[in-house]
C-alpha positions in Angstrom: -17.9 2.6 -7.7 -18.8 3.9 -4.3 -16.2 1.6 -2.6 -13.5 2.6 -5.1 -14.1 6.3 -4.4 -14.1 5.7 -0.6 -10.8 3.9 -0.8 -9.3 6.6 -3.0 -10.5 9.3 -0.6 -8.9 7.4 2.3 -5.5 7.1 0.5 -5.5 10.8 -0.6 -6.6 12.1 2.8 -4.0 10.1 4.6 -1.3 11.4 2.3 -2.5 15.0 2.6 -2.3 14.8 6.4 0.8 12.5 7.0 3.2 13.9 4.4 3.2 17.6 5.5 3.6 16.5 9.1 6.5 14.2 8.2 8.1 17.0 6.1 7.7 19.5 8.9 9.7 17.2 11.2 12.4 16.7 8.5 11.4 13.0 7.8 10.8 13.4 4.0 7.7 12.6 2.0 8.5 8.9 1.5 8.5 8.2 5.3 5.3 10.3 5.5 3.6 8.0 3.0 4.8 4.9 4.8 3.5 6.2 8.2 0.2 7.0 6.5 0.0 3.4 5.3 0.6 2.0 8.7 -2.1 4.2 10.2 -4.9 3.3 7.7 -3.8 -0.4 7.3 -5.1 -3.6 8.8 -3.0 -3.1 11.9 -3.9 0.6 12.3 -7.4 1.9 11.8 -8.3 -0.8 9.2 -9.7 1.6 6.7 -8.5 -0.2 3.6 -9.3 -3.6 2.3 -7.2 -5.4 -0.4 -3.7 -4.0 0.0 -2.1 -6.4 -2.5 -4.4 -5.3 -5.4 -3.7 -1.7 -4.6 0.1 -2.4 -4.6 0.0 -4.1 -8.0 -1.9 -1.1 -9.5 0.4 1.5 -8.0 3.6 -0.3 -9.0 2.8 1.5 -12.3 4.1 4.6 -10.5 7.6 3.0 -10.6 7.2 2.5 -14.3 6.3 6.2 -14.8 9.3 7.3 -12.7 11.7 5.3 -14.8 10.1 6.8 -18.0 10.9 10.3 -16.5 14.4 9.2 -15.5 14.9 8.0 -19.1 13.8 11.4 -20.4 16.6 13.0 -18.5 19.2 10.7 -20.1 20.3 11.3 -23.7 21.6 8.1 -25.4 25.1 9.7 -25.6 25.1 10.3 -21.8 23.9 6.7 -21.2 26.8 5.4 -23.4 29.2 7.5 -21.3 27.8 5.8 -18.2 28.3 2.2 -19.5 31.3 1.6 -17.2 29.6 2.5 -13.9 26.4 0.7 -14.9 28.1 -2.6 -15.8 31.0 -2.2 -13.4 29.5 -0.9 -10.2 26.1 -2.3 -10.8 27.3 -5.7 -11.9 29.8 -6.0 -9.0 27.2 -4.9 -6.4 24.5 -7.4 -7.6 26.8 -10.3 -8.0 28.7 -9.7 -4.7 25.5 -9.1 -2.7 23.7 -12.1 -4.2 26.7 -14.4 -3.5 27.1 -13.2 0.1 23.4 -13.5 1.1 23.1 -16.8 -0.8 26.2 -18.2 1.0 24.7 -17.4 4.4 21.2 -18.7 3.5 22.7 -22.0 2.1 23.4 -23.0 5.8 19.7 -23.1 6.4 18.0 -23.8 3.0 18.6 -25.7 -0.2 21.1 -23.9 -2.5 18.4 -23.2 -5.1 16.3 -21.3 -2.5 19.3 -19.6 -1.1 20.3 -18.4 -4.5 16.8 -17.1 -5.2 16.8 -15.2 -1.9 20.3 -13.8 -2.6 19.3 -12.4 -6.0 16.1 -10.9 -4.7 17.6 -9.2 -1.7 20.5 -7.8 -3.8 18.0 -5.3 -5.3 17.4 -1.8 -3.7 14.4 0.5 -3.8 14.5 2.5 -7.0 11.3 4.4 -6.0 12.4 5.4 -2.5 16.1 6.1 -3.3 15.5 8.3 -6.4 12.6 10.1 -4.8 14.8 10.9 -1.7 17.8 11.9 -3.7 15.7 14.3 -5.8 14.1 15.8 -2.8 17.5 16.4 -1.2 19.1 17.7 -4.4 21.7 14.9 -4.5 21.0 13.4 -8.0 23.9 15.3 -9.7 26.5 14.5 -7.1 29.1 11.8 -7.6 27.3 9.5 -5.2 23.9 10.3 -6.9 25.2 9.4 -10.3 26.8 6.2 -9.0 23.6 5.3 -7.2 21.6 5.8 -10.3 24.0 3.5 -12.3 23.6 0.7 -9.8 19.8 1.1 -9.7 19.7 1.0 -13.5 21.7 -2.2 -13.6 19.4 -3.7 -10.9 16.3 -3.0 -12.9 18.0 -4.6 -15.9 19.0 -7.6 -13.7 15.3 -8.3 -12.9 14.9 -9.8 -16.4 17.4 -12.6 -16.1 16.3 -13.3 -12.6 12.7 -13.8 -13.7 14.0 -16.2 -16.4 16.2 -18.1 -14.0 13.7 -18.6 -11.1 11.7 -21.4 -12.7 14.9 -23.4 -13.1 15.4 -23.2 -9.4 12.0 -24.8 -8.5 12.3 -27.2 -5.5 8.6 -27.4 -4.3 5.2 -27.7 -5.9 4.1 -24.4 -7.2 1.3 -22.7 -5.3 -0.7 -19.6 -6.2 0.2 -19.5 -9.8 -1.9 -17.3 -12.0 -3.9 -19.5 -14.4 -5.8 -17.0 -16.4 -4.7 -16.4 -20.0 -2.6 -13.5 -21.1 -4.3 -10.2 -21.9 -2.8 -10.0 -25.4 -1.1 -13.2 -26.5 1.0 -16.0 -25.0 4.6 -15.7 -26.1 5.4 -18.8 -24.1 3.5 -20.9 -26.7 6.0 -19.8 -29.5 9.2 -21.7 -30.3 12.4 -20.5 -28.7 13.8 -18.7 -31.8 10.4 -16.9 -32.4 10.3 -15.8 -28.7 13.7 -14.2 -29.2 12.6 -12.5 -32.5 9.4 -11.2 -30.9 11.3 -9.8 -27.9 13.9 -8.1 -30.1 11.1 -6.8 -32.3 9.3 -5.3 -29.3 12.5 -3.5 -28.2 13.2 -2.3 -31.8 9.6 -1.0 -32.0 10.2 1.2 -29.0 13.3 2.8 -30.6 11.4 3.2 -33.9 8.4 4.9 -32.1 10.7 7.3 -30.2 13.0 8.1 -33.1 10.6 8.4 -36.1 6.9 8.2 -35.1 6.8 10.2 -31.9 7.7 13.6 -33.3 5.0 13.8 -36.1 2.4 12.4 -33.7 3.2 15.0 -31.0 3.5 17.8 -33.6 0.0 17.0 -34.8 -1.4 16.8 -31.3 0.4 20.1 -30.2 -1.2 21.8 -33.2 -4.6 21.2 -31.7 -3.6 23.3 -28.7 -5.8 21.0 -26.5 -3.6 20.2 -23.5 -5.6 17.2 -22.3 -5.0 15.4 -25.6 -1.3 15.8 -25.1 -1.6 14.4 -21.6 -3.7 11.4 -22.9 -1.0 10.8 -25.6 1.8 10.9 -23.0 0.0 8.4 -20.8 -0.9 6.2 -23.8 2.8 5.9 -24.6 3.8 4.7 -21.1 0.8 2.4 -20.7 1.2 1.0 -24.3 4.9 0.3 -23.8 4.3 -1.4 -20.5 1.7 -3.7 -22.0 4.1 -4.5 -24.8 6.9 -5.4 -22.4 4.6 -7.5 -20.3 3.4 -9.4 -23.4 6.9 -10.4 -24.4 7.9 -11.3 -20.8 10.1 -8.2 -20.1 9.9 -5.7 -17.3 7.5 -2.8 -18.0 9.9 -0.5 -16.1 12.7 -1.4 -18.5 10.5 -0.7 -21.5 9.4 2.7 -20.1 13.0 3.6 -19.3 14.1 2.8 -22.9 11.2 4.9 -24.3 12.3 7.8 -22.1 15.9 7.5 -23.3 14.8 7.5 -27.0 12.6 10.5 -26.4 15.2 12.4 -24.5 16.3 14.3 -27.7 12.8 15.3 -28.5 11.7 18.9 -28.4 8.6 17.7 -26.5 10.6 16.2 -23.7 9.7 18.9 -21.1 6.1 18.8 -22.0 6.1 15.0 -21.5 7.8 15.5 -18.2 5.3 18.0 -16.9 2.3 15.9 -18.1 3.5 12.6 -16.6 4.9 14.0 -13.3 1.6 14.5 -11.4 0.4 10.9 -12.2 3.8 9.5 -11.3 3.9 11.3 -8.0 0.3 10.3 -7.1 0.8 6.6 -8.0 4.2 6.4 -6.2 2.7 8.0 -3.1 -0.1 5.4 -3.0 2.5 2.7 -3.7 4.4 3.8 -0.6 1.2 3.9 1.5 0.4 0.4 0.4 3.9 -0.8 1.5 3.3 0.7 5.0 -0.2 -0.9 5.1 1.1 -4.3 4.0 3.3 -4.8 7.2 2.0 -7.8 9.1 2.6 -6.7 12.7 1.1 -9.9 14.1 3.7 -12.0 12.4 6.4 -9.5 13.1 5.7 -9.6 16.8 5.6 -13.4 16.8 8.9 -13.7 14.9 10.5 -10.4 16.2 13.9 -11.9 16.8 14.2 -13.5 13.4 12.9 -10.5 11.5 15.1 -8.1 13.4 18.1 -10.2 12.6 17.1 -10.3 8.9 16.7 -6.5 8.7 20.0 -5.8 10.5 21.8 -8.5 8.5 20.4 -7.3 5.2 21.3 -3.6 5.8 24.8 -4.5 7.2 25.7 -6.9 4.4 24.6 -4.6 1.7 26.3 -1.6 3.4 29.6 -3.4 3.6 29.5 -4.6 0.0 28.5 -1.1 -1.2 31.5 0.4 0.8 33.8 -2.1 -0.9 32.2 -1.2 -4.3 32.9 2.5 -3.6 36.5 1.7 -2.7 37.1 -0.4 -5.8 35.5 2.2 -8.1 37.2 5.1 -6.3 34.2 7.0 -5.0 35.3 9.7 -2.5 35.0 9.3 1.3 31.7 11.2 2.1 30.2 10.4 -1.3 31.1 6.7 -0.7 29.2 6.8 2.6 26.2 8.4 0.9 26.4 5.8 -1.8 26.3 2.9 0.7 23.5 4.4 2.9 21.3 5.1 -0.2 21.3 1.5 -1.4 21.4 -0.5 1.8 17.7 -1.4 1.9 15.6 -4.0 0.0 13.6 -3.0 -3.0 10.0 -3.0 -4.4 11.0 -5.6 -7.0 11.5 -8.0 -4.0 7.7 -8.2 -3.6 7.3 -9.1 -7.3 10.1 -11.7 -7.3 9.0 -13.3 -4.0 5.5 -13.8 -5.3 6.9 -15.1 -8.6 9.1 -17.5 -6.8 6.2 -18.8 -4.7 4.1 -19.2 -7.9 6.9 -21.2 -9.6 7.7 -23.5 -6.7 11.0 -21.9 -5.8 10.2 -20.7 -2.2 7.4 -21.6 0.3 5.1 -19.1 1.9 6.6 -19.8 5.3 10.0 -18.7 3.9 8.7 -15.7 2.0 6.5 -14.1 4.7 9.3 -13.0 7.1 11.5 -12.0 4.2 8.8 -9.7 2.8 8.4 -8.1 6.2 12.1 -7.6 6.5 12.3 -6.0 3.1 9.3 -3.7 3.9 10.9 -2.7 7.3 14.3 -2.0 5.6 12.5 0.2 3.0 10.7 2.0 5.9 14.1 2.6 7.5 15.7 3.9 4.3 14.6 7.6 4.8 15.7 7.4 8.4 19.2 6.2 7.3 19.4 9.2 5.0 18.5 11.5 7.9 21.1 9.8 10.1 23.7 10.2 7.4 22.9 13.9 7.1 23.2 14.5 10.8 26.6 12.7 11.0 27.8 14.6 8.0 26.7 18.0 9.4 28.7 17.2 12.6 31.8 16.2 10.8 31.7 19.0 8.2 29.4 22.0 9.1 27.7 23.2 6.0 26.8 26.9 5.4 23.3 27.8 6.3 20.7 27.7 3.5 18.5 30.6 2.9 15.4 31.6 1.1 15.8 33.1 -2.3 16.3 36.9 -2.1 13.7 39.4 -3.2 15.0 41.1 -6.3 14.3 44.8 -7.0 13.5 45.1 -10.7 15.1 48.0 -12.4 15.2 47.5 -16.2 18.5 45.5 -16.2 19.7 44.4 -19.6 21.9 41.5 -18.4 21.2 38.7 -16.0 24.2 36.8 -14.7 23.8 33.2 -13.4 26.7 32.3 -11.1 29.2 34.7 -9.5 32.1 32.4 -8.7 35.7 32.8 -9.8 34.8 33.6 -13.5 31.6 35.5 -12.8 33.3 37.9 -10.4 35.8 39.2 -12.9 33.1 39.3 -15.6 30.8 41.2 -13.3 33.5 43.7 -12.5 34.1 44.3 -16.2 30.4 44.9 -17.0 30.0 47.2 -14.0 33.1 49.2 -14.9 31.6 49.6 -18.4 28.4 51.1 -17.0 26.3 47.9 -17.3 24.8 46.8 -14.0 23.6 43.2 -14.3 21.2 41.3 -12.1 23.6 38.8 -10.4 22.3 35.5 -9.0 24.3 32.9 -7.1 23.1 29.7 -5.4 25.9 29.7 -2.8 24.6 31.5 0.3 28.1 31.8 1.8 29.5 33.2 -1.4 26.7 35.8 -1.7 27.3 37.0 1.9 31.0 37.5 1.3 30.5 39.3 -2.1 28.0 41.6 -0.6 30.6 42.7 2.0 32.8 43.8 -1.0 29.9 45.9 -2.3 28.6 43.6 -5.1 24.8 43.6 -5.6 24.4 39.8 -5.6 21.1 37.9 -4.9 20.8 34.4 -3.6 18.6 31.9 -5.4 18.4 28.9 -7.7 18.4 30.4 -11.2 16.8 27.3 -12.7 13.5 28.2 -10.9 11.1 29.9 -13.3 9.7 32.2 -10.7 13.2 33.5 -9.8 13.9 34.1 -13.5 10.7 36.1 -13.7 11.7 38.1 -10.6 15.1 38.8 -12.1 13.4 40.5 -15.1 14.0 37.9 -17.7 11.0 39.1 -19.7 12.7 42.6 -20.1 16.4 41.6 -20.2 18.4 41.2 -23.4 21.2 38.9 -22.4 21.7 35.9 -20.0 25.3 35.2 -19.1 25.8 31.7 -17.5 28.9 31.1 -15.5 27.6 28.3 -13.2 30.3 25.8 -14.1 27.9 22.9 -13.6 27.0 21.6 -17.1 23.8 19.8 -15.9 22.5 23.0 -14.3 23.5 25.0 -17.3 21.7 22.7 -19.6 18.6 22.9 -17.4 18.7 26.7 -17.3 19.1 27.0 -21.1 16.2 24.7 -21.9 14.0 26.6 -19.4 15.0 30.0 -20.9 14.5 28.7 -24.5 11.0 27.6 -23.6 9.8 30.7 -21.6 12.1 33.6 -22.8 13.1 32.8 -26.3 14.1 36.4 -26.9 17.1 36.2 -24.5 20.5 36.0 -26.0 22.7 33.5 -24.2 26.4 33.5 -23.5 27.9 30.7 -21.5 31.2 29.4 -20.1 32.3 25.8 -20.4 34.8 23.9 -18.3 36.2 21.9 -21.2 35.7 20.7 -24.8 33.1 18.2 -23.7 31.0 20.9 -22.1 31.4 23.1 -25.2 30.0 20.3 -27.4 27.0 19.9 -25.0 26.3 23.6 -25.2 26.6 23.4 -29.0 24.0 20.6 -28.9 21.7 23.1 -27.4 22.3 25.7 -30.1 24.5 28.0 -28.1 27.0 29.9 -30.2 28.6 32.3 -27.7 30.7 29.9 -25.6 34.0 30.5 -23.8 36.1 27.8 -22.2 36.9 28.8 -18.6 40.7 28.5 -18.7 41.4 28.8 -22.4 42.1 32.5 -22.4 44.3 32.3 -19.3 46.2 29.4 -20.8 46.9 31.3 -24.0 48.0 34.4 -22.1 50.3 32.4 -20.0 51.7 30.8 -23.2 52.4 34.2 -24.6 54.2 35.2 -21.4 56.3 32.0 -21.6 57.3 32.8 -25.2 58.4 36.2 -24.2 60.5 34.8 -21.3 62.1 32.5 -23.9 63.2 35.6 -25.9 60.5 35.7 -28.6 59.7 39.3 -29.6 56.6 40.5 -27.7 54.8 41.4 -31.0 55.6 37.9 -32.4 54.4 36.2 -29.2 51.2 38.1 -29.3 50.5 37.2 -32.9 51.3 33.5 -32.3 48.7 33.5 -29.5 46.1 35.1 -31.8 46.9 32.7 -34.6 46.5 29.7 -32.3 43.2 31.1 -31.0 41.9 31.7 -34.5 42.8 28.2 -35.8 41.4 26.5 -32.6 38.1 28.3 -33.1 38.0 27.3 -36.8 38.6 23.6 -36.1 36.0 23.4 -33.2 32.9 23.0 -35.5 34.7 20.3 -37.5 35.6 18.3 -34.4 32.1 18.8 -33.0 30.5 17.2 -36.0 32.3 13.9 -35.5 33.0 13.8 -31.7 30.2 11.3 -31.0 30.2 9.4 -34.3 33.7 7.9 -34.5 36.2 8.2 -31.6 39.1 7.0 -33.8 38.3 9.6 -36.5 37.9 12.3 -33.9 41.4 11.5 -32.4 42.9 11.3 -35.8 41.4 14.7 -36.9 42.4 16.3 -33.6 46.0 15.2 -34.0 46.1 16.3 -37.7 44.8 19.8 -36.7 47.5 20.0 -34.0 50.2 19.0 -36.5 49.0 21.5 -39.1 48.9 24.2 -36.5 52.4 23.5 -35.4 53.7 23.7 -39.0 51.7 27.0 -39.6 53.1 28.6 -36.4 56.6 27.5 -37.4 56.2 29.1 -40.8 54.7 32.2 -39.1 57.8 32.6 -37.0 60.0 32.4 -40.1 58.0 34.8 -42.3 58.9 38.4 -42.6 57.0 41.1 -40.7 55.4 42.6 -43.9 53.7 39.3 -44.9 52.5 38.7 -41.4 50.9 42.2 -41.2 48.8 41.5 -44.4 47.4 38.4 -42.7 46.2 40.4 -39.7 43.2 41.8 -41.6 41.5 38.3 -41.6 42.1 37.6 -37.9 39.2 38.3 -35.5 39.6 40.6 -32.5 40.8 39.0 -29.2 38.3 37.8 -26.6 
């Protein structure tokens, strides 16, 4: 007990000292953890003993991280991402595995070369996602592409583990001979193993879809927070045990559980409860990677390991650039995509040990490869920094600023976003005698608008403390004109939880965004270009000789029917694509007939119909 507490103290103290220093110098928290590991490891101050055991324990931080990633992905969004996951992810893994295996085959048997190629094709989920989140790049085009590839890589670990025993070329050493903690699925016939595995996956979906809500509802009714924390941890630990028992990746099981629970009303509570444990375990995991570097061997084989590191990063970077070109990722985003995934991954440690235990690779082959992977992971945050410096030189970015101090004055309206739509809306409200609190996250835009006399504040509206400063507790209406559906969703969920009294009106870029807002229960939604399109259509009709009054009424009729059909289309837009398209086409045909009849009808009959038409937006 005393030794455990001493080791824990050393890890936590090293993190508390190294990470703030690293952040101060712009190196990021991940690099800070790695440096801390080197300092307290066997080749530093030698303050910690069994690094390998610590690493195995803290790999659970990766499992927790994938559970939280899953919570942010609704099944519908995951289905929309199927092409980048299978396309980009599949191409990257196959191309990288083939290239590295092809080079390794000149020096090793093809079985060993293939095992090395597959292992080195993987990137670091933990480092990459942590760094992208810290830098606010997750919702960029490159960030979404990176996530798709990482997700495919995590899924690819499963067939790799299944294939490695078939590649055995040497006598297995270091295999784990103790019995399984739960039961040995390997003792079952093949068809039963498949049934048990499918049953385990189905049980995760059943738990998330049907059992989780009543369980969490009962726990929430106790109002004892630590019980909710215990239940959240129990879910992640239990699912990990289940996946290990059936021979699958615990990270995959945790991710699936997160996806299934993404629609739950307890999603944010689960995130806030798991996040501290995930962050702590991931931090210790990174420290253990830094401590695991064998500097004696690295110095003895410095030329070989340097060549392995440079070769690994160069090969992966080139293939990732090619992947970006094939899948049409833009120039700067393509460079970020390639830099983000050019390192080795934490699953390499697992796969190399597994390959040694199953007689695929020898210890002499594995040791320099593990060092090369660890060094590439160590270099990953530095590659991000180098990318940022180069990007800044090529395209100077506007200076960032601290969030402005907001003077509270009993404002009834808060406006989130003051871009092209927000500016005109703000002018209308101010002209009507309503002075909203206006917040925008673009520092350059805020500076320009202030020159024109607008009272605009800089800040990220999705921060709870900024909402409080803006007077959300006293305001009546929140108007969202951000334009980013991900940010809009995050803001709505935050407001619903902490300021349920606020009425919400939001803009949407297109029908898809409208449907996502309707999923959140928002009823006051305006499509950003819809009104302008109808007004331009009215002008076009007038230019074609249609009477101004008739053109005006046709525009109103079109608007009314479009608003009436939106709820019907919303109900089926995710269920059946063919039915959705068919209904959409039918509504358009009906509307065309109705407008044709409208133009032929006499003025008296049309005037009677006006009583049922809603006022213009």
